N, C-alpha and C positions, 0 to 999 in steps of 0.2 A: 482117208485120213478126212474128207468130208462127210463123210457117213460116221464116222465117231466122233468127232465133235460133236455133229447135231445131235446124237444120242446121250453127247454130253450134257448137252443142252439142255435137253427133257430130263436128263436127270437130276440137274441143279436149279432147275426152275422153280422161282419163289422162294431161293437161298441164301442168305446175306450172310458172308462171312466178315468175323471183326477179328482187332488184334491192332495191338499196337508198335508200332514199329524200333528196330532194336536203338538204330540213330536218332541224335535228340535235333531238336533246332534252338539258335541261342540265342538272346532274346539279353539287351543291354539295355541296362537302367539309368536315363537317359541324367538324372542326377549325382550319381555316384559311379556311371563306370562299371556299378559290379554287375558281373554276366550272370545269366540265370537259363539253365536248360529246360525248354520247353518239351514233352510228352509229345508224339505224333501218332493217330486214331487212324487204322486207315478199314476201309469197311470197301467189300467189292462183291456183286452180287452175281450169282451164280455159275447163270448162263451165256451171261451178253460180256461176265467181269470189267462192268460198269466201275466205274470207282470212286469213291471221297473218300477223302484224309482233310485231315485240322490240326491245329496246335492245340495243348491244353496244358495245363500249370501243371497235373496232375495225375495219375492214374485212379484215384480215389473215386470213390459212390460216387461223386456229381458230378464231377469230370462225367465222367464213363458213361454214364443215363442224360447228360447233356450233347453226349456227340452219338447216340445213339436216333435223337430225338431229332439233331438235325442231320440227319444223314437220311432217316423216314423224309423230312422234308425237302432235301434237295434230291431225293427220288422219283417224289411225289405219291409217294402211295408204300403201302407196309409189307414187306413180304410176311409170307407164310410162316418161315422157320430161319431163327438167327441162329448162326451158329458160332460160339466166343470158345477160346481158349480156356481154361480155370482158371483164367484169371480172380482174386480175391473178392474184387469187388462186384463178380456179377456171379459167380460160385460159391458157395458155403461151403459143402465138401462133395470134393469131388469124387466121382463114384464111375466103374466101368458099366453100372446097369442102373442104379438109382439116382446122381448126383441133385445135391439139394442147393436151390438155386437161392441168391439174396431177396432175401425178402425185398425189398424197393426195388431190385433190378426183376425183381418179377414181377411186384403189379405194375410196374411199367410197361411191361409187357404186354401183362393184361390189358393196360387201358387201350394199347395199339392192334388188339388179339391176332398177337405176335408167340407163336412157342418158340422156347429158349432150349436147344440140343447143343449142351459142349461140345466140343471135341474129345474124342477117347483120348483118353491118353496108350501110348504108341501104335497110334493107327494115327501115320504119316499122311496119308489119303483125308484125312477130317481134315486136317489146317492148307492143304496145300495151295486150294486156289487164294486165301490171304495171303499165306507168305511168297506166293508169285507176286503178289497186288505188290504187299508191303516192300519189297524187292525194286518189282520196279515202281515204287513211288522215292526208296534213298536213289533210283540211279537215275528217274527223268525231271524229280523237282525237287529232293532234299539239292542234286546235285550242282543243279543249275541256279541254285538260292546259298552257295556254299560261304561264297564274295559279298553276299548281301550284309549291312545292318540294320537290324530290327531294334527297334524301341518300345515297340509292346506289340501282346501276341495279336492285334486286332489287323498290325503290319501286315503280319509274318502270314499270318491266315488272308491276306488280301492278297499276298503273293503266292498262297498257295492258291487258292481260287480262280485268278486266274490260268496257271498252269497246270490245273486240272480239268482243262474248259481241252489246251492242249491234248490233254495226253488220253481224253476216253475221244476227240477226233482222230486221232494219227492211225492211219491205216494199218490194220492186222499185217504184218507182211507175209504169211500161207495161207490166210483167209481174207476171202469177201469182204469187204466193210471195215469198220471201228467197231470200238467198244461201245458210243453214244449212237451209230443205227443199229445196230443191233439189237442193243437195250429198245430205241423207238420204235424198230419194226419186229419185234420176238419178243418181249419180257415184260413191257411197261406195262401194254394191258391184264398184265397176270397178277398186279398188285392189287392191293389193297387198299378202298378209298381212306386217306386219312380220319382219324374223327374229329367230330367240329372243334373239340376244346384241345389243345397244347396238356399233355403231362405236365400236372404241378408238380415238382423234385421233391418226396418225403424222405425224412427219416423214420427209422422204426429204433425202439428202444424195450429193453425189460427193465422194471424198475418196484420198487416195493412202496407203496400209499404209507408216509407215515401215519403218526400218533393223532395226528391235524387230522387228517384225511386231507393230506396234499401231496402232488408229484411234485417231487424238485423235475425243473425240464432247465440246464444253463444257469442254477444261482436261482429261479424265479421259481416259483410255488403254486401249483394247481387243484382247484381243488377236483375232489368227487365225493362222490353222498357217502357219509360219515359212515355208511355202514361197513365201508370196506377199506376201513380204514388197515393198515400192517399187511394188504392183500397186494398179492406178485399181479400185474400189470402190463399191458403193452400199451405203449406213448407212439402217436405217430402226429411228427410234427416237422409242416412246413415255416418258412418265413413269412407267415399270416396266420396261421391258427394252428392249434396242440387238439390234439383226439385222444383219450384215453381207455383203452378199451381193456373187458374182462371177459378172459374165457370167450373170445369173440362177441360181444354185445356191446357196442362203447356205450360207456356210462357217464362220458361227462365231454363236454366240446368249449375249447375258451379259441378267446382271438391270443395271439402272439402278445408275447411281454418282452419286450430289452430290459425293462428296471430291475434290474441283481437287488436280489434281496430284498423283495416285495411277492403282495403275495393277491393272485385273481380268484378268488369265492364267490361262489355262488348260494345265494340265502340258502334257497332250497337246499342244500348240500348239509347245511349247517343243524345238529340231534336239535328236539326239541328247547327251548327256555336255555342253551348252551347248558346243554346236561357233559357230564366226561365222558372221553371218545376213547373208547377201548380202556376200560379204566382211570385212565387218566384226564385229572382236572384240575382247575386252578385250587384248589384250596388240600388237593392232595401235594401237589408242587408246592405251593408254600407250607404246608405243614413241612415235607422235607428238607425246606430251604430251614427254616426257622431253628433246625435240628442241630444243621450245621454254625449259625448262626449271625446274628442277628446284620450284618453286612449284606448275607449273602442273600436273606428273607428281602431286604430292601432292593437288591439287582432283581430277583426274582418277578417283584411287586411292581417295581418297571418296568420290565419286558412284559409281563402283564397287561399292565393298564395302559400299555405305549400301542395297543394297534387296536383296530373296529373292534375285533374280534377273539378274546383272549384264546382260543387254536389254537392262529396266527401263531401265537408267541409258543406255543408247547412245545416245537420242536428245538427250539434259543436255549429254554429256559432246561427242558433237559442234556442238551447239552454241556450246560454249566453245570449242574448238578452230577453227571458226572464223570466230569471232570476230579471230584474230591475222590472216587475210586483208584485214578493215577496217580494225583499227587499228595491224597491225606488232607481230610478235611481243615485242618487247621493252617493247610498251605491258599486253599479256596476260599476261607475265608479273610484271609489278608491279601491275596491278588484282586478280590468284591473290594475288600478295605478301599483300596488304593486305584478303581473303577471307579468307585462312586469321588474319591478326593479329586480325580481329572476329567470329569464330567465325558465315563466313557464304557458304561456298565451294559458290556456287548459280549456274547460268548468269544469273540473272533478277538476282544481286547484280552479280558481274564485267559482266554486260551495261552496267549502269546507271554502275558505277564510271566506265565506258569515256567510255562516253556526256556525261559530267557530268566528262570528265580528273579524275577525283579520284585518277587513276593517279598524274599526275604532278605532287603535292603530297607536299612534305617527311616523306623517310621517317625512321621515328623508331626509337633500337636495337634495340625491342619488337620493332618491323615483321621487322627482319634478323633476326631470334635465331625466329623464330615459327615452322618448319618440325621439326620436323615433325606433321602435324595428328592427332589421334589422335580415334579412333571407335572403340569397341566391334568390328562386324562387318567394320574394313578390315582388309585381302587387300594383305598385297607383292606389288614384283612378279615374283616365282618363283613366286606363285601361278598366273599368267598361261601361265607355260611349258609 
């Protein structure tokens, strides 16, 4: 038995197995009394069975990554290999031979110099360690907390941390020592040092640059060099930064902004002398609008003049003009008339007006006399020649 255990220790040395428990932990909202169940993340080192566990609200990527980071910090180092189950937050496309790792998960693993090797489907031995660890945490920790009332995730994790100490110090039944002593004596020295800086969580998305050479991230628009208008790009964004890549090369970086509907524009990204971008320019937009009607032209003129750079309004202008294709130019002109009358010349208002049929309600004399709309920055059509 001892010889077999020693062989198993060497085989699993420098490996970390991770998964979620099927059983959850109840958290009570102190204000409403509503109960919300939290997930239980479990990590087990392969040689010593040294165990870490914590409660998180979800199994989504941000919680999944955060749990790994706190696991490495709890253990004071990084394993060589992490073996997750084929959870969507970790594995983008499961495969027996060549699984595709979620991009953010892979980036985190690279930061900590860890290899991610998912458990193979229909290979129960790949998951045996963590399944035993999950079962142990359920019996030794969750069972002891069933009668406790927790009012926050912090409270629950504080109680879990206390019981984790007891679990890891608990003597093995058939082997000498405990998880903690085996870890200290045998496995701690095999872990790699933590990097000098903690990994900062980042999301990735594939986006298409607009004709205004801006990319939409949570309804804020970030510029790229104008030559990349309409190109597909990869965007990496954290709470503090936005980085935009084209075919693996970073082409733009911005401070993250939470101002919805606004633009972050680098002057160097703009075309010389505000030239048209990918065939779209203020004059072309205005000419399209005037063919629909004077009220539509007034809305486009207002949108173009209300931004520091006309290019920042291209997206909204195109949105307004394309409403004519869906609802007809006559209705769009009526909706723009109503928008001007109510001093709400925006894509959102005009779209809502058309969707709800408000453009077809009787017009008042004030509606007919609503042109022109004044704006301190509105430029006349001659400006665009």
